[in-house]
C-alpha positions in Angstrom: -1.0 10.7 -4.2 -4.2 8.6 -4.6 -7.3 9.4 -2.6 -6.2 9.7 1.1 -9.2 7.7 2.1 -8.0 4.7 0.0 -6.2 2.4 2.3 -3.2 0.5 1.0 -3.6 -3.3 1.7 -0.8 -5.4 3.1 -0.3 -7.0 -0.3 -0.2 -3.6 -2.0 2.4 -2.5 0.5 4.6 -5.5 -0.6 4.2 -4.6 -4.3 5.0 -1.0 -3.6 8.1 -1.8 -1.6 9.3 -3.9 -4.6 8.6 -1.1 -7.0 10.3 1.5 -4.8 13.3 -0.7 -4.9 13.1 -1.6 -8.6 11.8 1.9 -9.6 10.3 0.5 -12.9 9.5 -3.1 -13.6 7.3 -5.6 -15.5 5.0 -7.8 -13.6 7.4 -10.7 -14.2 10.3 -8.7 -12.6 8.1 -7.8 -9.6 7.1 -11.5 -9.3 10.7 -12.5 -9.3 11.6 -9.8 -6.7 8.9 -11.1 -4.3 8.8 -14.8 -5.1 11.0 -16.0 -2.2 8.9 -14.1 0.4 5.4 -14.5 -1.1 5.4 -17.4 -3.6 2.8 -15.3 -5.6 2.2 -16.5 -9.2 2.8 -14.1 -12.0 -0.9 -13.9 -12.8 -1.6 -12.8 -9.1 1.0 -10.1 -9.3 -0.2 -8.8 -12.6 -3.8 -8.7 -11.5 -2.8 -6.8 -8.3 -0.6 -4.3 -10.3 -3.5 -3.7 -12.7 -5.9 -3.0 -9.7 -3.3 -0.7 -8.1 -3.0 1.2 -11.4 -6.8 1.7 -11.3 -6.5 3.0 -7.7 -3.7 5.4 -8.7 -1.0 3.7 -6.6 1.1 2.7 -9.6 1.6 4.0 -13.1 1.4 1.5 -16.0 2.6 2.0 -19.5 2.8 -0.4 -22.4 6.3 -1.0 -23.8 6.0 -3.2 -26.9 4.0 -6.3 -25.8 4.8 -5.8 -22.1 3.4 -3.6 -19.4 5.8 -1.7 -17.2 4.9 -0.5 -13.8 6.3 2.2 -11.5 5.2 3.6 -8.2 2.8 6.6 -8.6 3.3 7.5 -4.9 6.5 8.1 -3.0 7.2 5.9 0.0 7.1 8.9 2.4 3.7 10.0 1.0 2.2 6.6 1.4 3.5 6.2 4.9 2.3 9.7 5.8 -1.2 8.9 4.5 -1.3 5.6 6.4 -0.1 7.3 9.6 -2.9 9.9 9.3 -5.5 7.3 8.7 -4.3 5.3 11.7 -4.2 8.3 14.0 -7.6 9.5 12.8 -9.3 6.1 13.2 -7.6 4.8 16.3 -7.0 8.1 18.3 -9.6 10.5 17.0 -6.8 12.5 15.2 -4.8 13.1 18.4 -1.1 12.6 17.6 0.3 12.8 21.2 -1.7 9.8 22.5 -0.8 7.8 19.4 2.9 8.5 19.9 2.7 7.7 23.6 0.9 4.5 22.9 3.5 3.4 20.3 6.4 4.4 22.6 5.0 2.4 25.4 4.2 -0.6 23.3 7.7 -0.5 21.8 9.1 -0.4 25.3 11.8 2.1 24.2 14.8 2.4 26.4 15.8 5.8 27.8 18.6 5.9 25.1 16.1 5.1 22.3 13.7 7.8 23.6 16.6 10.3 23.6 17.5 9.3 20.1 13.9 9.7 19.0 13.7 13.2 20.5 17.0 14.1 18.9 15.7 12.9 15.5 12.5 14.9 15.9 14.4 18.0 16.7 16.7 17.5 13.7 13.7 17.1 11.4 11.3 19.9 12.3 7.7 19.6 11.1 7.1 20.6 7.5 4.9 23.6 6.9 1.3 22.5 6.5 2.0 19.0 7.9 -0.7 18.2 10.5 0.2 14.7 11.5 
């Protein structure tokens, strides 16, 4: 996982989502995967992937004349890091108020709240996981 203080930008999330789906891809393949939703040019995608490699978010390796990229971070790790940054910056590290805020903003129904509690009970907190 890259430095936990390094925030993933919205554009980087989009590229990571594509790479989590593709697993390993050239910049051209990523461009094609995202073209309908972003209209990004190949050069834009390649520049962003190179910067993400420098940040430790993706791995890059040269295969012949092409560069191939793969995610250097798992989706759950990236989301956990983003969640921790959010809770720390917006709620002073307090998880309960963050969850209460999200639940109230989402306007969960009673059934949805019950399903959420059931899911939490089915997936107990991992050892050493603070957020």
